[in-house]
C-alpha positions as CSV (number, residue, x, y, z in Angstrom):
1,M,83.1,83.4,96.4
2,T,83.6,79.8,95.3
3,D,83.7,78.7,91.7
4,S,80.4,77.0,92.0
5,E,78.7,80.0,93.6
6,L,80.1,82.2,90.8
7,R,78.9,79.7,88.1
8,E,75.4,79.8,89.7
9,L,75.4,83.6,89.8
10,L,76.5,83.7,86.1
11,E,73.6,81.4,85.2
12,R,71.0,83.4,87.2
13,S,72.2,86.9,86.2
14,P,75.0,87.2,83.7
15,N,75.6,90.9,84.4
16,D,75.9,90.3,88.2
17,G,78.0,87.3,87.5
18,H,80.4,89.1,85.2
19,Q,80.7,91.9,87.8
20,A,81.4,89.4,90.6
21,L,83.9,87.6,88.4
22,F,85.7,90.8,87.6
23,D,85.7,92.0,91.2
24,E,87.1,88.6,92.3
25,Y,89.8,88.2,89.8
26,F,90.8,91.7,88.6
27,S,93.9,91.9,90.8
28,Y,95.0,88.4,89.9
29,V,94.7,89.0,86.2
30,Y,96.4,92.5,86.4
31,T,99.3,90.9,88.3
32,I,99.8,88.2,85.7
33,I,99.6,90.7,82.8
34,F,101.9,93.3,84.5
35,R,104.6,90.8,85.4
36,R,104.7,89.6,81.8
37,L,104.6,93.0,80.1
38,Q,106.4,95.3,82.5
39,T,109.5,95.5,80.4
40,V,107.9,96.3,77.0
41,A,104.4,97.8,77.7
42,S,102.9,101.0,79.0
43,I,100.3,101.0,81.8
44,E,97.7,101.6,79.1
45,D,98.8,98.5,77.2
46,V,98.6,96.5,80.4
47,E,95.1,97.8,81.2
48,E,93.9,97.1,77.7
49,C,95.3,93.5,77.9
50,V,93.4,93.0,81.2
51,S,90.2,94.2,79.5
52,D,90.8,91.8,76.6
53,V,91.2,88.9,79.1
54,F,87.9,89.6,80.8
55,A,86.2,90.1,77.4
56,E,87.4,86.7,76.3
57,I,86.4,85.1,79.6
58,F,82.9,86.7,79.3
59,R,82.5,85.5,75.7
60,H,83.8,82.0,76.1
61,Y,83.1,80.8,79.6
62,D,80.3,78.3,79.4
63,T,78.3,78.0,82.6
64,H,76.3,75.0,81.2
65,S,79.4,73.0,80.5
66,K,79.8,69.7,82.4
67,Y,83.4,70.8,83.2
68,D,83.6,72.0,86.8
69,G,87.3,72.7,87.0
70,D,89.2,75.4,88.6
71,L,88.1,78.8,87.4
72,K,91.3,80.4,88.5
73,G,93.3,78.1,86.3
74,Y,91.1,78.9,83.3
75,I,91.5,82.6,84.0
76,S,95.3,82.2,84.5
77,T,95.6,80.4,81.2
78,I,93.8,83.1,79.3
79,A,95.7,85.9,81.0
80,N,99.0,84.3,80.3
81,R,98.2,83.6,76.7
82,K,96.9,87.2,76.1
83,A,100.0,88.6,77.8
84,V,102.4,86.5,75.8
85,D,100.7,87.4,72.6
86,L,100.9,91.1,73.4
87,F,104.5,90.8,74.6
88,R,105.5,89.2,71.2
89,I,103.8,92.0,69.3
90,L,105.3,94.8,71.4
91,A,108.8,93.2,71.5
92,K,108.7,92.8,67.8
93,H,108.0,96.5,67.3
94,Q,110.7,97.5,69.8
95,K,113.3,95.4,67.9
96,Q,113.4,97.8,65.0
97,I,116.9,99.1,65.3
98,S,119.2,101.0,63.1
99,I,122.6,99.7,61.8
100,D,124.3,102.0,64.4
101,D,122.7,100.1,67.3
102,I,124.3,96.8,66.3
103,P,127.4,96.0,68.4
104,E,130.7,95.3,66.6
105,T,131.7,91.7,66.3
106,D,135.2,92.1,67.9
107,S,133.7,93.0,71.3
108,G,134.7,89.7,72.8
109,V,131.1,88.3,72.6
110,D,131.0,84.7,71.3
111,I,128.0,84.8,68.9
112,V,128.0,81.1,68.4
113,Q,128.0,80.4,72.1
114,N,125.2,82.9,72.6
115,A,123.1,81.3,69.9
116,E,123.6,77.8,71.4
117,Q,122.7,79.2,74.9
118,S,119.6,80.8,73.4
119,E,118.5,77.5,71.8
120,Q,119.1,75.7,75.0
121,N,117.0,78.2,76.9
122,R,114.2,77.8,74.4
123,L,114.3,74.0,74.8
124,I,114.2,74.3,78.6
125,L,111.3,76.7,78.5
126,Q,109.4,74.4,76.2
127,A,110.0,71.5,78.6
128,V,108.8,73.6,81.5
129,R,105.6,74.5,79.6
130,E,105.0,70.8,79.0
131,L,104.8,70.2,82.7
132,G,101.3,71.6,82.7
133,E,99.6,73.8,85.2
134,P,100.1,74.6,88.0
135,D,103.6,73.0,87.8
136,T,104.7,75.4,85.0
137,T,103.7,78.4,87.1
138,I,105.3,77.0,90.2
139,V,108.7,76.3,88.5
140,L,108.7,79.7,86.7
141,Q,107.8,81.7,89.7
142,R,110.3,79.8,91.9
143,Y,113.3,79.7,89.6
144,Y,112.7,82.6,87.2
145,F,111.1,85.2,89.5
146,G,112.7,83.9,92.7
147,Y,109.5,83.7,94.7
148,S,109.3,81.8,97.9
149,S,107.0,78.8,98.3
150,R,104.8,80.8,100.6
151,E,104.4,83.6,97.9
152,I,103.6,81.0,95.2
153,A,101.2,79.2,97.5
154,K,99.3,82.5,98.1
155,D,99.2,83.2,94.4
156,L,97.9,79.8,93.5
157,N,95.7,79.1,96.5
158,L,97.8,76.1,97.6
159,S,99.6,75.4,100.8
160,A,103.4,76.1,100.9
161,V,104.0,72.4,101.5
162,A,101.9,71.5,98.4
163,V,104.0,74.0,96.4
164,R,107.3,72.5,97.6
165,M,106.0,68.9,96.8
166,R,104.8,69.9,93.4
167,C,108.0,71.7,92.6
168,S,110.1,68.8,93.7
169,R,108.1,66.4,91.5
170,A,108.1,68.8,88.6
171,L,111.9,69.2,88.8
172,K,112.3,65.4,88.7
173,Q,110.1,65.2,85.6
174,L,111.8,68.2,84.0
175,R,115.2,66.6,84.7
176,K,114.1,63.5,82.8
177,Q,112.8,65.5,79.9
178,L,116.0,67.5,79.6
179,E,118.2,64.5,79.8
180,Q,116.4,63.1,76.8
181,L,117.3,66.3,75.0
182,G,121.0,66.1,76.1
183,I,120.7,69.0,78.6
184,T,121.9,68.5,82.2
185,M,120.1,70.5,84.8
186,E,121.6,71.9,88.0
187,V,119.3,73.4,90.5
């Protein structure tokens, strides 16, 4: 079902439209949520987050809007934001550790170097997010998750050639942004 067909169905019959939207995008949303939360969340947390995503879509998707953009991008944005929000909440609660869990400082770990690396990683991730969609998703899936161009293309409904081209352009843009921050990038 195309985005315009789905929009028309939502206008004619909101209940049927919501069911069609859910049927069409459930697997996609579940995959996004599960990938983000698999290290910190239970299956119940993942399922609840998926429900929250669809609830927000149903509440805020305006079928009368003049915007006729990509519905998949809209859904992906909401799913990613909800997953990140829940990840932060769950990770925060899991970080409650006792004094016995803190490693000793003479373990050979350079705390200053780790802090600098962490800050550099934060800056890199911020620069990747500033690329915008779908480039952010392409770069993260390619270099963080190790997906092939074909896998990314399937996930984003693009051709593998388009994914490689967008990735190449995104890396050039990312390299410029990072050079301005004093970070050299090797890929």
